[in-house]
OpenMM code with the backbone's topology and positions (N, CA, C; nanometers):
from openmm import Vec3, app, unit

residues = "MET GLN HIS PHE GLY VAL TRP ASP ASN GLU VAL ILE SER GLN LYS ILE ALA ALA GLY LEU ASN ALA CYS GLY ILE PRO PHE VAL GLN MET ARG THR PHE GLY GLN TRP GLN ALA LYS ASN SER LEU LEU VAL PHE GLY PRO ARG VAL ARG PHE PRO PHE TRP GLY LYS ARG LEU ARG VAL ARG TYR LEU LEU PHE PRO ASP GLY MET HIS PRO CYS VAL GLU ALA ASP CYS ALA VAL SER TYR GLY LEU SER GLY ARG ASP SER ILE THR ILE SER SER LEU GLN GLU ASN ARG MET VAL LEU SER LEU GLN ARG GLU LEU VAL THR VAL SER GLY VAL ILE LEU ASP ARG GLN GLU LEU LEU LEU PRO TYR LEU THR ALA LEU SER VAL GLU GLU THR LEU ALA VAL TYR GLY ALA LEU LEU LEU LEU GLY VAL ALA PRO SER GLN LEU PHE HIS CYS CYS THR".split()
positions = [
    Vec3(-0.7667, 0.0952, 0.8513),
    Vec3(-0.6788, 0.1483, 0.7475),
    Vec3(-0.7055, 0.2979, 0.7335),
    Vec3(-0.6011, 0.3777, 0.7461),
    Vec3(-0.6131, 0.5225, 0.7315),
    Vec3(-0.5766, 0.5634, 0.5890),
    Vec3(-0.6417, 0.6677, 0.5397),
    Vec3(-0.6172, 0.7192, 0.4053),
    Vec3(-0.5798, 0.8669, 0.4159),
    Vec3(-0.4709, 0.9046, 0.3507),
    Vec3(-0.4343, 1.0461, 0.3504),
    Vec3(-0.3685, 1.0826, 0.2177),
    Vec3(-0.3762, 1.2098, 0.1868),
    Vec3(-0.3079, 1.2657, 0.0714),
    Vec3(-0.2517, 1.4009, 0.1084),
    Vec3(-0.1435, 1.4404, 0.0429),
    Vec3(-0.0806, 1.5697, 0.0694),
    Vec3(-0.0713, 1.6459, -0.0614),
    Vec3(-0.1180, 1.7692, -0.0604),
    Vec3(-0.1089, 1.8561, -0.1761),
    Vec3(0.0097, 1.9482, -0.1556),
    Vec3(0.1059, 1.9449, -0.2471),
    Vec3(0.2139, 2.0420, -0.2531),
    Vec3(0.3457, 2.0017, -0.1897),
    Vec3(0.3552, 1.8938, -0.1151),
    Vec3(0.4824, 1.8717, -0.0482),
    Vec3(0.5080, 1.7235, -0.0248),
    Vec3(0.5955, 1.6649, -0.1039),
    Vec3(0.6268, 1.5226, -0.0929),
    Vec3(0.6999, 1.4903, 0.0371),
    Vec3(0.7794, 1.5830, 0.0889),
    Vec3(0.8520, 1.5585, 0.2139),
    Vec3(0.7535, 1.5413, 0.3295),
    Vec3(0.6515, 1.6247, 0.3353),
    Vec3(0.5487, 1.6103, 0.4386),
    Vec3(0.4830, 1.4734, 0.4260),
    Vec3(0.4510, 1.4357, 0.3060),
    Vec3(0.3886, 1.3058, 0.2804),
    Vec3(0.4775, 1.1914, 0.3287),
    Vec3(0.6055, 1.1985, 0.3000),
    Vec3(0.6993, 1.0945, 0.3427),
    Vec3(0.7107, 1.0870, 0.4945),
    Vec3(0.7137, 1.2024, 0.5606),
    Vec3(0.7237, 1.2054, 0.7069),
    Vec3(0.5976, 1.1486, 0.7729),
    Vec3(0.4812, 1.1794, 0.7161),
    Vec3(0.3562, 1.1232, 0.7696),
    Vec3(0.3576, 0.9719, 0.7548),
    Vec3(0.3951, 0.9238, 0.6362),
    Vec3(0.4006, 0.7797, 0.6116),
    Vec3(0.4989, 0.7121, 0.7073),
    Vec3(0.6148, 0.7717, 0.7279),
    Vec3(0.7148, 0.7145, 0.8190),
    Vec3(0.6619, 0.7104, 0.9628),
    Vec3(0.5938, 0.8154, 1.0044),
    Vec3(0.5367, 0.8191, 1.1393),
    Vec3(0.4291, 0.7143, 1.1598),
    Vec3(0.3417, 0.6964, 1.0599),
    Vec3(0.2380, 0.5938, 1.0686),
    Vec3(0.3007, 0.4544, 1.0732),
    Vec3(0.4024, 0.4329, 0.9896),
    Vec3(0.4742, 0.3048, 0.9916),
    Vec3(0.5353, 0.2778, 1.1283),
    Vec3(0.6012, 0.3789, 1.1853),
    Vec3(0.6680, 0.3633, 1.3142),
    Vec3(0.5693, 0.3299, 1.4255),
    Vec3(0.4462, 0.3776, 1.4124),
    Vec3(0.3442, 0.3521, 1.5143),
    Vec3(0.2583, 0.2299, 1.4816),
    Vec3(0.2874, 0.1642, 1.3697),
    Vec3(0.2134, 0.0437, 1.3336),
    Vec3(0.0721, 0.0686, 1.2859),
    Vec3(0.0463, 0.1862, 1.2318),
    Vec3(-0.0878, 0.2182, 1.1813),
    Vec3(-0.0905, 0.1936, 1.0309),
    Vec3(-0.1738, 0.0999, 0.9844),
    Vec3(-0.1823, 0.0742, 0.8402),
    Vec3(-0.2460, 0.1940, 0.7684),
    Vec3(-0.1971, 0.2220, 0.6476),
    Vec3(-0.2460, 0.3401, 0.5765),
    Vec3(-0.2375, 0.3191, 0.4261),
    Vec3(-0.3109, 0.4055, 0.3566),
    Vec3(-0.3028, 0.4165, 0.2116),
    Vec3(-0.2688, 0.5615, 0.1817),
    Vec3(-0.1643, 0.5821, 0.1048),
    Vec3(-0.1232, 0.7169, 0.0665),
    Vec3(-0.1896, 0.7493, -0.0670),
    Vec3(-0.2822, 0.8432, -0.0657),
    Vec3(-0.3590, 0.8782, -0.1854),
    Vec3(-0.2846, 0.9853, -0.2647),
    Vec3(-0.2883, 0.9720, -0.3966),
    Vec3(-0.2118, 1.0651, -0.4802),
    Vec3(-0.2944, 1.1340, -0.5881),
    Vec3(-0.4200, 1.0971, -0.6038),
    Vec3(-0.4992, 1.1558, -0.7118),
    Vec3(-0.6247, 1.2233, -0.6581),
    Vec3(-0.6783, 1.3109, -0.7395),
    Vec3(-0.7976, 1.3877, -0.7066),
    Vec3(-0.9113, 1.2976, -0.6600),
    Vec3(-0.9387, 1.1925, -0.7332),
    Vec3(-1.0479, 1.1026, -0.6988),
    Vec3(-1.0261, 1.0307, -0.5671),
    Vec3(-0.9036, 0.9932, -0.5392),
    Vec3(-0.8739, 0.9230, -0.4144),
    Vec3(-0.8947, 1.0121, -0.2924),
    Vec3(-0.8699, 1.1417, -0.3060),
    Vec3(-0.8857, 1.2329, -0.1927),
    Vec3(-1.0282, 1.2363, -0.1414),
    Vec3(-1.1213, 1.2024, -0.2264),
    Vec3(-1.2616, 1.2081, -0.1876),
    Vec3(-1.3094, 1.0776, -0.1241),
    Vec3(-1.2161, 0.9851, -0.0993),
    Vec3(-1.2515, 0.8569, -0.0385),
    Vec3(-1.3067, 0.8773, 0.1026),
    Vec3(-1.3923, 0.7873, 0.1429),
    Vec3(-1.4503, 0.7936, 0.2769),
    Vec3(-1.3407, 0.7890, 0.3827),
    Vec3(-1.3577, 0.8701, 0.4865),
    Vec3(-1.2648, 0.8768, 0.5992),
    Vec3(-1.1226, 0.9134, 0.5597),
    Vec3(-1.1073, 0.9962, 0.4594),
    Vec3(-0.9738, 1.0368, 0.4169),
    Vec3(-0.9378, 1.1734, 0.4744),
    Vec3(-0.8068, 1.1949, 0.4856),
    Vec3(-0.7531, 1.3234, 0.5301),
    Vec3(-0.6735, 1.3828, 0.4151),
    Vec3(-0.7049, 1.5055, 0.3783),
    Vec3(-0.6281, 1.5791, 0.2787),
    Vec3(-0.5500, 1.6873, 0.3523),
    Vec3(-0.4185, 1.6906, 0.3303),
    Vec3(-0.3299, 1.7866, 0.3960),
    Vec3(-0.2773, 1.8832, 0.2906),
    Vec3(-0.2944, 2.0117, 0.3145),
    Vec3(-0.2342, 2.1133, 0.2293),
    Vec3(-0.1039, 2.1579, 0.2930),
    Vec3(0.0036, 2.1615, 0.2147),
    Vec3(0.1314, 2.2117, 0.2627),
    Vec3(0.1232, 2.3612, 0.2899),
    Vec3(0.2189, 2.4172, 0.3629),
    Vec3(0.2116, 2.5574, 0.4033),
    Vec3(0.2221, 2.6585, 0.2898),
    Vec3(0.2704, 2.6183, 0.1732),
    Vec3(0.2818, 2.7137, 0.0621),
    Vec3(0.1535, 2.7241, -0.0204),
    Vec3(0.0607, 2.6326, -0.0009),
    Vec3(-0.0647, 2.6343, -0.0769),
    Vec3(-0.1510, 2.7492, -0.0267),
    Vec3(-0.2053, 2.8261, -0.1174),
    Vec3(-0.2940, 2.9354, -0.0775),
    Vec3(-0.4325, 2.9242, -0.1408),
    Vec3(-0.4409, 2.9106, -0.2693),
    Vec3(-0.5702, 2.9038, -0.3363),
    Vec3(-0.5716, 2.7904, -0.4376),
    Vec3(-0.5755, 2.6668, -0.3890),
    Vec3(-0.5795, 2.5561, -0.4849),
    Vec3(-0.7102, 2.5587, -0.5630),
    Vec3(-0.7026, 2.5259, -0.6890),
    Vec3(-0.8231, 2.5246, -0.7716),
    Vec3(-0.8133, 2.4106, -0.8708),
    Vec3(-0.9171, 2.3316, -0.8745),
    Vec3(-0.9181, 2.2162, -0.9636),
    Vec3(-1.0196, 2.2299, -1.0761),
    Vec3(-1.1018, 2.3321, -1.0745),
    Vec3(-1.2025, 2.3490, -1.1779),
    Vec3(-1.3290, 2.2709, -1.1503),
    Vec3(-1.3282, 2.1934, -1.0428),
    Vec3(-1.4499, 2.1243, -1.0015),
    Vec3(-1.4507, 2.1160, -0.8496),
    Vec3(-1.5665, 2.0888, -0.7963),
    Vec3(-1.5834, 2.0877, -0.6519),
    Vec3(-1.5118, 1.9672, -0.5897),
    Vec3(-1.4397, 1.9910, -0.4829),
    Vec3(-1.3717, 1.8851, -0.4106),
    Vec3(-1.4332, 1.8758, -0.2722),
    Vec3(-1.4702, 1.7565, -0.2349),
    Vec3(-1.5258, 1.7320, -0.1015),
    Vec3(-1.4458, 1.6196, -0.0361),
    Vec3(-1.3984, 1.6463, 0.0854),
    Vec3(-1.3229, 1.5461, 0.1607),
    Vec3(-1.3851, 1.5334, 0.2998),
    Vec3(-1.3495, 1.4292, 0.3664),
    Vec3(-1.4010, 1.4099, 0.5022),
    Vec3(-1.3243, 1.4993, 0.5991),
    Vec3(-1.1907, 1.4961, 0.5922),
    Vec3(-1.1056, 1.5743, 0.6816),
    Vec3(-1.0069, 1.6566, 0.6010),
    Vec3(-0.9835, 1.7798, 0.6475),
    Vec3(-0.8914, 1.8705, 0.5800),
    Vec3(-0.8009, 1.9340, 0.6852),
    Vec3(-0.6701, 1.9321, 0.6596),
    Vec3(-0.5713, 1.9999, 0.7435),
    Vec3(-0.5065, 2.1053, 0.6558),
    Vec3(-0.5199, 2.2318, 0.6936),
    Vec3(-0.4737, 2.3391, 0.6059),
    Vec3(-0.3973, 2.4466, 0.6828),
    Vec3(-0.3083, 2.5195, 0.6125),
    Vec3(-0.2250, 2.6204, 0.6794),
    Vec3(-0.2994, 2.7500, 0.7082),
    Vec3(-0.2500, 2.8208, 0.8092),
    Vec3(-0.3010, 2.9524, 0.8447),
    Vec3(-0.2970, 3.0438, 0.7222),
    Vec3(-0.4001, 3.1198, 0.7024),
    Vec3(-0.4043, 3.2156, 0.5929),
    Vec3(-0.4580, 3.1588, 0.4631),
    Vec3(-0.4757, 3.0303, 0.4559),
    Vec3(-0.5296, 2.9702, 0.3350),
    Vec3(-0.6820, 2.9778, 0.3391),
    Vec3(-0.7406, 3.0020, 0.2252),
    Vec3(-0.8855, 3.0023, 0.2144),
    Vec3(-0.9241, 2.8786, 0.1357),
    Vec3(-0.9533, 2.7689, 0.2084),
    Vec3(-0.9764, 2.6444, 0.1372),
    Vec3(-1.0986, 2.6501, 0.0465),
    Vec3(-1.0808, 2.6052, -0.0755),
    Vec3(-1.1925, 2.5953, -0.1692),
    Vec3(-1.2341, 2.4488, -0.1760),
    Vec3(-1.2372, 2.3875, -0.0581),
    Vec3(-1.2686, 2.2465, -0.0446),
    Vec3(-1.3760, 2.2341, 0.0623),
    Vec3(-1.4750, 2.1525, 0.0366),
    Vec3(-1.5749, 2.1230, 0.1387),
    Vec3(-1.5229, 2.0077, 0.2228),
    Vec3(-1.5364, 2.0205, 0.3542),
    Vec3(-1.4884, 1.9158, 0.4440),
    Vec3(-1.5838, 1.9026, 0.5620),
    Vec3(-1.6014, 1.7794, 0.6078),
    Vec3(-1.6809, 1.7576, 0.7282),
    Vec3(-1.6093, 1.8135, 0.8499),
    Vec3(-1.4776, 1.8073, 0.8482),
    Vec3(-1.3961, 1.8574, 0.9579),
    Vec3(-1.2734, 1.9270, 0.8990),
    Vec3(-1.2565, 2.0549, 0.9276),
    Vec3(-1.1420, 2.1312, 0.8782),
    Vec3(-1.0616, 2.1818, 0.9978),
    Vec3(-0.9313, 2.1572, 0.9939),
    Vec3(-0.8419, 2.1930, 1.1044),
    Vec3(-0.7288, 2.2777, 1.0481),
    Vec3(-0.7039, 2.3923, 1.1111),
    Vec3(-0.5958, 2.4796, 1.0642),
    Vec3(-0.4715, 2.4606, 1.1511),
    Vec3(-0.3562, 2.4835, 1.0880),
    Vec3(-0.2294, 2.4804, 1.1605),
    Vec3(-0.1491, 2.6027, 1.1223),
    Vec3(-0.0645, 2.6486, 1.2131),
    Vec3(0.0201, 2.7642, 1.1850),
    Vec3(0.0690, 2.8282, 1.3126),
    Vec3(0.1223, 2.9476, 1.2983),
    Vec3(0.1856, 3.0164, 1.4104),
    Vec3(0.0941, 3.1171, 1.4792),
    Vec3(-0.0318, 3.1196, 1.4416),
    Vec3(-0.1268, 3.2143, 1.4967),
    Vec3(-0.2078, 3.1507, 1.6094),
    Vec3(-0.2480, 3.2305, 1.7050),
    Vec3(-0.3325, 3.1832, 1.8138),
    Vec3(-0.4699, 3.1393, 1.7680),
    Vec3(-0.5104, 3.1756, 1.6486),
    Vec3(-0.6418, 3.1348, 1.5988),
    Vec3(-0.6380, 2.9968, 1.5327),
    Vec3(-0.5191, 2.9411, 1.5123),
    Vec3(-0.5076, 2.8088, 1.4520),
    Vec3(-0.5390, 2.7003, 1.5539),
    Vec3(-0.5960, 2.5903, 1.5068),
    Vec3(-0.6267, 2.4782, 1.5957),
    Vec3(-0.4994, 2.4107, 1.6451),
    Vec3(-0.3976, 2.4017, 1.5572),
    Vec3(-0.2695, 2.3408, 1.5933),
    Vec3(-0.1609, 2.4459, 1.5747),
    Vec3(-0.0902, 2.4771, 1.6829),
    Vec3(0.0135, 2.5790, 1.6771),
    Vec3(0.1266, 2.5386, 1.7722),
    Vec3(0.2209, 2.6279, 1.7925),
    Vec3(0.3272, 2.6007, 1.8890),
    Vec3(0.3239, 2.7070, 1.9981),
    Vec3(0.3643, 2.6655, 2.1185),
    Vec3(0.3735, 2.7634, 2.2266),
    Vec3(0.5188, 2.7869, 2.2661),
    Vec3(0.6092, 2.7002, 2.2180),
    Vec3(0.7509, 2.7163, 2.2475),
    Vec3(0.8313, 2.6454, 2.1394),
    Vec3(0.9454, 2.7034, 2.1042),
    Vec3(1.0315, 2.6442, 2.0028),
    Vec3(1.1765, 2.6641, 2.0441),
    Vec3(1.2499, 2.5529, 2.0478),
    Vec3(1.3922, 2.5570, 2.0742),
    Vec3(1.4633, 2.4880, 1.9590),
    Vec3(1.5937, 2.4789, 1.9670),
    Vec3(1.6720, 2.4252, 1.8560),
    Vec3(1.6276, 2.2858, 1.8114),
    Vec3(1.6024, 2.1968, 1.9052),
    Vec3(1.5696, 2.0597, 1.8662),
    Vec3(1.4371, 2.0091, 1.9226),
    Vec3(1.3595, 2.0949, 1.9848),
    Vec3(1.2290, 2.0541, 2.0350),
    Vec3(1.1308, 2.1697, 2.0314),
    Vec3(1.0052, 2.1329, 2.0400),
    Vec3(0.8987, 2.2319, 2.0344),
    Vec3(0.7841, 2.1862, 2.1230),
    Vec3(0.7003, 2.2795, 2.1611),
    Vec3(0.5788, 2.2456, 2.2327),
    Vec3(0.4628, 2.2732, 2.1385),
    Vec3(0.4006, 2.1632, 2.0929),
    Vec3(0.2842, 2.1729, 2.0051),
    Vec3(0.1622, 2.1968, 2.0922),
    Vec3(0.0784, 2.2888, 2.0512),
    Vec3(-0.0398, 2.3243, 2.1287),
    Vec3(-0.1665, 2.2958, 2.0482),
    Vec3(-0.2528, 2.2126, 2.1055),
    Vec3(-0.3860, 2.1926, 2.0479),
    Vec3(-0.4754, 2.2970, 2.1135),
    Vec3(-0.5166, 2.3968, 2.0366),
    Vec3(-0.5916, 2.5103, 2.0896),
    Vec3(-0.7374, 2.4781, 2.1188),
    Vec3(-0.7884, 2.3712, 2.0596),
    Vec3(-0.9267, 2.3305, 2.0810),
    Vec3(-0.9358, 2.1798, 2.0643),
    Vec3(-1.0470, 2.1231, 2.1054),
    Vec3(-1.0664, 1.9793, 2.0875),
    Vec3(-1.0614, 1.9445, 1.9397),
    Vec3(-1.0013, 1.8292, 1.9091),
    Vec3(-0.9978, 1.7795, 1.7717),
    Vec3(-1.0626, 1.6421, 1.7684),
    Vec3(-1.1329, 1.6133, 1.6611),
    Vec3(-1.1902, 1.4808, 1.6406),
    Vec3(-1.1084, 1.4137, 1.5321),
    Vec3(-1.0519, 1.2975, 1.5641),
    Vec3(-0.9679, 1.2260, 1.4680),
    Vec3(-1.0545, 1.1611, 1.3598),
    Vec3(-0.9888, 1.1115, 1.2573),
    Vec3(-1.0587, 1.0451, 1.1478),
    Vec3(-1.1393, 0.9256, 1.1997),
    Vec3(-1.0897, 0.8591, 1.3015),
    Vec3(-1.1613, 0.7441, 1.3572),
    Vec3(-1.2623, 0.7824, 1.4653),
    Vec3(-1.2774, 0.9126, 1.4921),
    Vec3(-1.3794, 0.9588, 1.5855),
    Vec3(-1.3348, 0.9794, 1.7289),
    Vec3(-1.2077, 0.9639, 1.7582),
    Vec3(-1.1560, 0.9868, 1.8929),
    Vec3(-1.1439, 1.1376, 1.9157),
    Vec3(-1.1838, 1.1827, 2.0327),
    Vec3(-1.1731, 1.3256, 2.0659),
    Vec3(-1.0422, 1.3501, 2.1397),
    Vec3(-0.9622, 1.4412, 2.0860),
    Vec3(-0.8377, 1.4836, 2.1505),
    Vec3(-0.8641, 1.6141, 2.2236),
    Vec3(-0.8384, 1.6151, 2.3533),
    Vec3(-0.8594, 1.7350, 2.4337),
    Vec3(-0.7526, 1.8399, 2.4050),
    Vec3(-0.7824, 1.9640, 2.4413),
    Vec3(-0.6820, 2.0698, 2.4342),
    Vec3(-0.5645, 2.0275, 2.5204),
    Vec3(-0.4440, 2.0469, 2.4677),
    Vec3(-0.3252, 2.0061, 2.5421),
    Vec3(-0.2002, 2.0593, 2.4752),
    Vec3(-0.0904, 2.0479, 2.5471),
    Vec3(0.0400, 2.0826, 2.4917),
    Vec3(0.1276, 1.9585, 2.4955),
    Vec3(0.2060, 1.9393, 2.3887),
    Vec3(0.2897, 1.8208, 2.3739),
    Vec3(0.4333, 1.8622, 2.3457),
    Vec3(0.5265, 1.8137, 2.4258),
    Vec3(0.6684, 1.8375, 2.4023),
    Vec3(0.7153, 1.7363, 2.2989),
    Vec3(0.7624, 1.7843, 2.1838),
    Vec3(0.7969, 1.6982, 2.0708),
    Vec3(0.9304, 1.7399, 2.0097),
    Vec3(0.9950, 1.6475, 1.9402),
    Vec3(1.1160, 1.6869, 1.8676),
    Vec3(1.0793, 1.7788, 1.7515),
    Vec3(1.1595, 1.8799, 1.7295),
    Vec3(1.1413, 1.9655, 1.6123),
    Vec3(1.2053, 1.8940, 1.4942),
    Vec3(1.1303, 1.8733, 1.3902),
    Vec3(1.1792, 1.8024, 1.2719),
    Vec3(1.2642, 1.9001, 1.1911),
    Vec3(1.3923, 1.9050, 1.2212),
    Vec3(1.4803, 2.0102, 1.1706),
    Vec3(1.4934, 2.0134, 1.0196),
    Vec3(1.4641, 1.9051, 0.9504),
    Vec3(1.4712, 1.9063, 0.8044),
    Vec3(1.3531, 1.9816, 0.7436),
    Vec3(1.2554, 2.0168, 0.8271),
    Vec3(1.1335, 2.0839, 0.7807),
    Vec3(1.1220, 2.2225, 0.8427),
    Vec3(1.0396, 2.3060, 0.7826),
    Vec3(1.0071, 2.4345, 0.8449),
    Vec3(0.9138, 2.4075, 0.9631),
    Vec3(0.8922, 2.5075, 1.0460),
    Vec3(0.8011, 2.4938, 1.1594),
    Vec3(0.6613, 2.4572, 1.1095),
    Vec3(0.6143, 2.5255, 1.0048),
    Vec3(0.4807, 2.4993, 0.9524),
    Vec3(0.4698, 2.3569, 0.8956),
    Vec3(0.5739, 2.3116, 0.8260),
    Vec3(0.5727, 2.1748, 0.7738),
    Vec3(0.5700, 2.0735, 0.8883),
    Vec3(0.6452, 2.1012, 0.9949),
    Vec3(0.6452, 2.0149, 1.1126),
    Vec3(0.5067, 2.0092, 1.1749),
    Vec3(0.4383, 2.1229, 1.1843),
    Vec3(0.3021, 2.1251, 1.2376),
    Vec3(0.2078, 2.0425, 1.1500),
    Vec3(0.2254, 2.0499, 1.0181),
    Vec3(0.1416, 1.9708, 0.9272),
    Vec3(0.1621, 1.8215, 0.9508),
    Vec3(0.2869, 1.7798, 0.9677),
    Vec3(0.3165, 1.6375, 0.9912),
    Vec3(0.2539, 1.5922, 1.1220),
    Vec3(0.2808, 1.6642, 1.2309),
    Vec3(0.2265, 1.6252, 1.3610),
    Vec3(0.0738, 1.6309, 1.3613),
    Vec3(0.0172, 1.7333, 1.3013),
    Vec3(-0.1285, 1.7436, 1.2948),
    Vec3(-0.1904, 1.6269, 1.2201),
    Vec3(-0.1306, 1.5906, 1.1072),
    Vec3(-0.1821, 1.4772, 1.0295),
    Vec3(-0.1719, 1.3483, 1.1086),
    Vec3(-0.0595, 1.3265, 1.1759),
    Vec3(-0.0434, 1.2040, 1.2543),
    Vec3(-0.1483, 1.1960, 1.3655),
    Vec3(-0.1736, 1.3060, 1.4323),
    Vec3(-0.2764, 1.3073, 1.5361),
    Vec3(-0.4141, 1.2773, 1.4770),
    Vec3(-0.4475, 1.3440, 1.3669),
    Vec3(-0.5786, 1.3226, 1.3047),
    Vec3(-0.5945, 1.1816, 1.2498),
    Vec3(-0.4840, 1.1180, 1.2133),
    Vec3(-0.4882, 0.9820, 1.1591),
    Vec3(-0.4805, 0.8744, 1.2673),
    Vec3(-0.4794, 0.9139, 1.3928),
    Vec3(-0.4924, 0.8162, 1.4993),
    Vec3(-0.3710, 0.7894, 1.5847),
    Vec3(-0.2619, 0.8595, 1.5629),
    Vec3(-0.1469, 0.8423, 1.6526),
    Vec3(-0.1818, 0.9107, 1.7846),
    Vec3(-0.1742, 0.8352, 1.8919),
    Vec3(-0.2054, 0.8907, 2.0244),
    Vec3(-0.1027, 0.9969, 2.0617),
    Vec3(-0.1460, 1.1043, 2.1285),
    Vec3(-0.0504, 1.2071, 2.1702),
    Vec3(0.0689, 1.1497, 2.2473),
    Vec3(0.0457, 1.0467, 2.3285),
    Vec3(0.1545, 0.9869, 2.4065),
    Vec3(0.2540, 0.9102, 2.3178),
    Vec3(0.2131, 0.8696, 2.1981),
    Vec3(0.3015, 0.7975, 2.1057),
    Vec3(0.3718, 0.8898, 2.0055),
    Vec3(0.3226, 1.0104, 1.9926),
    Vec3(0.3698, 1.1005, 1.8877),
    Vec3(0.5198, 1.1249, 1.8957),
    Vec3(0.5719, 1.1418, 2.0165),
    Vec3(0.7151, 1.1672, 2.0341),
    Vec3(0.7972, 1.0531, 1.9752),
    Vec3(0.7555, 0.9295, 1.9976),
    Vec3(0.8309, 0.8125, 1.9549),
    Vec3(0.8138, 0.7820, 1.8064),
    Vec3(0.7070, 0.8304, 1.7454),
    Vec3(0.6825, 0.8037, 1.6026),
    Vec3(0.7731, 0.8856, 1.5125),
    Vec3(0.8240, 0.9940, 1.5633),
    Vec3(0.8968, 1.0863, 1.4748),
    Vec3(1.0407, 1.1101, 1.5198),
    Vec3(1.0987, 1.0196, 1.5948),
    Vec3(1.2367, 1.0415, 1.6379),
    Vec3(1.3316, 0.9618, 1.5516),
] * unit.nanometer
topology = app.Topology()
chain = topology.addChain("A")
for resn in residues:
    res = topology.addResidue(resn, chain)
    for name in ("N", "CA", "C"):
        topology.addAtom(name, app.Element.getBySymbol(name[0]), res)
């Protein structure tokens, strides 16, 4: 059972849930501060979040955050996404209805699987911005969707 929560964007949350459903991965969608700190959970910050502050320390197992954000969250594994070459998850090509997602470095999924550096040809989720699309795909990968299944989970 995978656990994830999204701060700032319900559409991203819905797309992640739909992708997990399509791939047959059971999950729990966390919505509260306390739930985010659950063991083996992934917390995703939407691209508009910059300096979230809760007034108390937040610790999560996995964190997916946008380029330029300075996370005030402790995480065992923190992965950045965005349009910069310094991000762990970025794009190398973008067309009207497809994109090439680039994993710039090895990633360790929530279940401990190591994903090698690679590029994936995927549909561009046109209802979302590029950064929101990267957040969805990044979360699905970190939550255990195999790169070879990712294309089919989000079509």
